[in-house]
Backbone bond lengths (Angstrom), bond angles and torsions (degrees), N, CA, C in turn:
res aa  C-N    CA-C-N  psi(-1)  N-CA   C-N-CA  omega(-1)  CA-C   N-CA-C  phi
1 D - - - 1.447 - - 1.526 109.34 -
2 F 1.298 117.66 143.24 1.429 126.07 -176.56 1.531 108.90 -103.61
3 E 1.290 118.95 115.77 1.455 122.80 -173.41 1.565 114.85 -52.95
4 P 1.327 120.59 -47.93 1.468 119.06 177.05 1.487 113.49 -59.23
5 N 1.357 119.67 -33.70 1.449 121.30 178.50 1.553 111.18 -67.59
6 D 1.354 115.36 -40.55 1.441 119.56 177.82 1.478 111.79 -62.14
7 R 1.296 115.68 -42.11 1.482 120.08 -179.41 1.515 109.18 -66.34
8 A 1.312 118.73 -42.38 1.463 122.74 179.48 1.538 110.03 -63.31
9 D 1.361 117.50 -39.33 1.407 120.21 176.83 1.539 113.16 -61.52
10 K 1.337 115.41 -42.88 1.452 121.72 178.57 1.511 111.12 -64.68
11 E 1.327 117.25 -41.71 1.513 118.93 177.94 1.509 109.93 -67.23
12 A 1.327 119.10 -39.38 1.450 120.79 178.86 1.488 111.83 -61.52
13 K 1.362 116.85 -40.13 1.487 121.18 178.17 1.513 110.12 -63.78
14 K 1.319 118.40 -40.98 1.472 122.46 177.16 1.482 111.61 -61.53
15 A 1.297 116.34 -44.78 1.446 120.55 178.57 1.525 113.47 -64.79
16 A 1.318 115.92 -37.63 1.469 121.43 178.55 1.525 109.46 -65.26
17 Q 1.305 117.12 -31.57 1.477 121.87 -178.49 1.542 110.70 -84.40
18 G 1.297 117.84 0.87 1.480 121.37 -177.69 1.482 115.22 89.43
19 L 1.269 118.26 0.88 1.466 122.61 176.59 1.547 109.44 -87.90
20 S 1.333 112.92 109.88 1.463 114.97 -176.22 1.548 111.37 -110.63
21 S 1.296 113.80 174.74 1.469 118.98 -179.82 1.490 111.85 -70.98
22 D 1.318 117.03 157.16 1.451 122.27 175.22 1.524 107.35 -64.90
23 A 1.338 116.46 132.37 1.498 120.11 -176.07 1.512 112.33 -59.37
24 K 1.282 117.35 -28.90 1.516 120.12 178.96 1.523 111.67 -64.57
25 S 1.326 117.03 -31.00 1.478 119.54 -176.39 1.521 113.35 -88.56
26 L 1.340 116.16 -2.18 1.486 121.21 177.13 1.508 110.82 -94.50
27 P 1.324 117.85 156.89 1.482 123.12 174.00 1.532 108.10 -58.62
28 Q 1.318 117.94 154.10 1.456 125.86 -176.45 1.555 111.67 -53.63
29 F 1.331 115.26 -43.20 1.471 117.04 -175.35 1.507 113.81 -69.60
30 L 1.321 118.20 -12.58 1.470 121.90 177.87 1.548 111.98 -97.38
31 H 1.300 119.00 4.45 1.461 119.31 177.73 1.500 112.25 -72.65
32 K 1.339 117.52 -30.07 1.462 120.05 176.42 1.504 111.11 -91.68
33 K 1.333 115.11 161.50 1.461 119.45 175.88 1.501 111.08 -62.81
34 L 1.329 117.17 137.90 1.445 120.35 177.72 1.536 112.67 -70.80
35 P 1.309 118.58 144.72 1.457 119.36 -178.44 1.560 110.26 -73.16
36 A 1.268 113.34 149.09 1.486 118.79 177.19 1.533 111.61 -72.46
37 S 1.264 115.76 146.22 1.482 119.01 177.44 1.511 110.94 -68.36
38 V 1.337 113.66 152.63 1.468 119.03 177.73 1.530 110.43 -60.42
39 S 1.305 116.91 -41.17 1.447 121.26 176.81 1.521 114.88 -58.06
40 A 1.365 114.95 -45.06 1.487 119.54 177.69 1.551 110.92 -65.08
41 L 1.337 115.76 -39.66 1.462 118.39 178.43 1.551 112.53 -63.55
42 R 1.345 113.07 -42.79 1.472 119.19 178.83 1.511 111.23 -62.52
43 Q 1.308 116.59 -44.60 1.464 122.41 179.76 1.522 111.28 -62.37
44 N 1.299 118.15 -43.53 1.422 124.05 176.95 1.544 112.33 -62.41
45 F 1.337 115.01 -44.04 1.452 118.94 177.63 1.540 112.49 -64.60
46 N 1.329 116.06 -42.37 1.468 119.42 178.87 1.528 110.84 -65.09
47 N 1.303 117.36 -40.42 1.466 118.40 175.28 1.480 113.77 -62.24
48 H 1.344 117.51 -39.38 1.456 122.62 175.20 1.542 110.42 -61.00
49 L 1.359 117.58 -46.32 1.442 119.82 179.54 1.542 112.97 -64.76
50 L 1.308 116.69 -36.64 1.467 120.78 177.05 1.502 112.60 -62.79
51 K 1.324 117.10 -44.01 1.468 123.19 178.85 1.505 109.88 -62.56
52 R 1.329 115.36 -43.80 1.457 120.92 -178.78 1.570 110.16 -65.99
53 W 1.315 115.55 -41.71 1.445 120.13 179.93 1.517 108.30 -63.00
54 K 1.337 118.72 -46.22 1.500 121.63 -178.34 1.514 111.89 -61.26
55 R 1.367 116.97 -37.48 1.476 118.69 176.95 1.508 111.12 -64.34
56 R 1.345 117.51 -43.78 1.461 121.65 179.80 1.522 112.24 -68.23
57 W 1.313 116.81 -39.49 1.453 120.52 177.98 1.506 110.09 -63.45
58 K 1.305 118.32 -47.41 1.460 119.03 179.89 1.501 116.19 -61.87
59 S 1.331 115.23 -25.45 1.451 115.92 -179.77 1.542 111.34 -96.06
60 S 1.317 119.69 3.92 1.464 121.31 178.23 1.525 112.16 -85.77
61 P 1.304 117.54 152.17 1.481 122.46 178.45 1.548 109.69 -63.98
62 C 1.315 118.73 -32.56 1.453 122.28 -179.86 1.523 110.68 -61.92
63 F 1.358 117.62 -37.80 1.428 120.86 -179.94 1.505 112.17 -63.08
64 K 1.383 116.24 -43.96 1.434 118.49 179.03 1.518 112.24 -62.29
65 L 1.316 116.51 -40.01 1.497 120.01 179.64 1.524 108.42 -68.49
66 H 1.287 116.91 -45.19 1.493 120.59 -179.06 1.537 110.57 -64.21
67 R 1.311 116.76 -37.61 1.466 121.03 -177.50 1.513 108.95 -69.98
68 S 1.325 119.20 -31.35 1.449 119.22 -179.83 1.551 110.38 -70.31
69 I 1.337 116.55 -25.64 1.451 122.04 178.86 1.566 110.74 -84.46
70 D 1.316 112.26 -47.96 1.500 120.52 -176.86 1.505 109.59 -129.13
71 N 1.288 115.55 106.74 1.468 121.39 -176.56 1.492 113.43 -69.67
72 S 1.347 119.26 -17.03 1.456 122.29 -176.35 1.515 110.87 -90.76
73 A 1.305 119.30 4.08 1.443 122.62 -176.51 1.482 110.68 -69.56
74 P 1.339 119.77 152.37 1.434 126.55 -11.42 1.477 112.32 -82.60
75 S 1.349 116.08 132.58 1.486 122.22 178.86 1.518 110.57 -76.20
76 K 1.311 116.37 165.49 1.434 121.19 179.85 1.533 110.34 -63.83
77 K 1.335 115.73 -35.16 1.450 120.95 -179.53 1.555 108.17 -66.81
78 F 1.302 117.28 -44.20 1.458 122.66 175.44 1.526 110.81 -57.31
79 M 1.347 114.92 -46.04 1.491 118.91 -179.10 1.520 110.76 -62.03
80 R 1.314 118.28 -35.18 1.494 120.66 178.29 1.501 111.56 -68.87
81 L 1.333 115.69 -33.61 1.483 118.95 -177.89 1.479 114.46 -78.16
82 T 1.312 116.93 -22.88 1.468 119.51 -177.42 1.511 113.51 -97.36
């Protein structure tokens, strides 16, 4: 076993459990919360839009009519088309 690797593993486990380093021991630029990535923001926004759309779709009269014809609606193909 290599001592630095063991220490790194222990620190990684602490970080994964939400236990982080004391802010005073970190470099100045790490004192603030790190910005979210553009990709993560876009994914979050798209998930929010999809949930909102599903709520609106399920409350629409078209959904009830379509559901009576095709119980598996909305299909993935339908979702891609709309």
